[in-house]
C-alpha positions in Angstrom: -71.9 -20.9 33.2 -69.5 -23.0 31.2 -66.1 -24.0 32.8 -64.5 -25.6 29.7 -62.6 -23.3 27.4 -64.2 -24.6 24.2 -67.7 -24.2 25.7 -67.0 -20.6 26.6 -65.9 -20.0 23.0 -69.1 -21.6 21.7 -71.2 -19.3 23.9 -69.4 -16.3 22.3 -69.8 -17.6 18.8 -73.5 -18.4 19.4 -74.1 -14.9 20.7 -72.5 -13.4 17.6 -74.5 -15.6 15.2 -77.7 -14.9 17.1 -77.2 -11.1 16.8 -76.4 -11.5 13.1 -79.6 -13.6 12.5 -81.7 -11.0 14.4 -80.3 -8.2 12.3 -81.1 -10.1 9.1 -84.6 -11.0 10.2 -85.3 -7.4 11.2 -84.3 -6.3 7.7 -86.7 -8.8 6.2 -89.5 -7.6 8.5 -88.8 -4.0 7.6 -88.8 -4.7 3.9 -92.1 -6.7 4.2 -93.7 -3.8 6.1 -92.8 -1.4 3.3 -94.5 -3.6 0.8 -97.6 -3.9 3.0 -97.7 -0.2 3.5 -97.6 0.4 -0.3 -100.4 -2.2 -0.7 -102.6 -0.6 1.9 -102.1 2.7 0.2 -103.3 1.1 -3.0 -100.2 2.1 -5.0 -99.4 -0.8 -7.2 -96.2 0.7 -8.7 -94.7 1.5 -5.3 -95.7 -1.9 -4.1 -94.0 -3.6 -7.0 -90.8 -1.6 -6.4 -90.9 -2.4 -2.7 -91.5 -6.0 -3.5 -88.5 -6.2 -5.7 -86.3 -4.8 -2.9 -88.0 -7.1 -0.3 -87.5 -10.2 -2.5 -83.8 -9.3 -2.7 -83.5 -9.0 1.1 -85.5 -12.2 1.6 -83.3 -14.1 -0.9 -80.1 -12.9 0.8 -81.5 -14.0 4.1 -81.9 -17.5 2.6 -78.4 -17.5 1.1 -77.0 -16.6 4.6 -78.9 -19.6 6.1 -81.3 -17.6 8.2 -84.5 -18.9 6.6 -85.4 -22.2 5.0 -86.1 -22.3 1.3 -89.8 -23.0 1.8 -90.2 -20.1 4.3 -88.6 -17.8 1.7 -91.0 -19.1 -1.0 -94.0 -18.6 1.3 -93.0 -15.1 2.2 -92.4 -14.0 -1.4 -95.5 -15.7 -2.8 -97.8 -14.2 -0.1 -96.5 -10.7 -0.9 -96.9 -11.3 -4.6 -100.4 -12.5 -4.2 -101.3 -9.4 -2.2 -99.8 -7.1 -4.9 -101.7 -8.9 -7.7 -105.0 -8.3 -5.8 -104.6 -4.6 -6.2 
């Protein structure tokens, strides 16, 4: 455990940021699962609508600094590729 006051504060700040990042990553995973569920059902219109929402969530995660730009591009392109296969 930290003894220095600034180190104690950094622990609090890191815990807050970790919780925030977990929440955002969970939102991305949920949105991705919705797209995959629509793809597995074979419904291209629902998959496209879910993809639009998922892309928005993924982009907001990038803008908040949770994901790197290449990770975001990879996630979005892999979903788009799966939708186009339907």
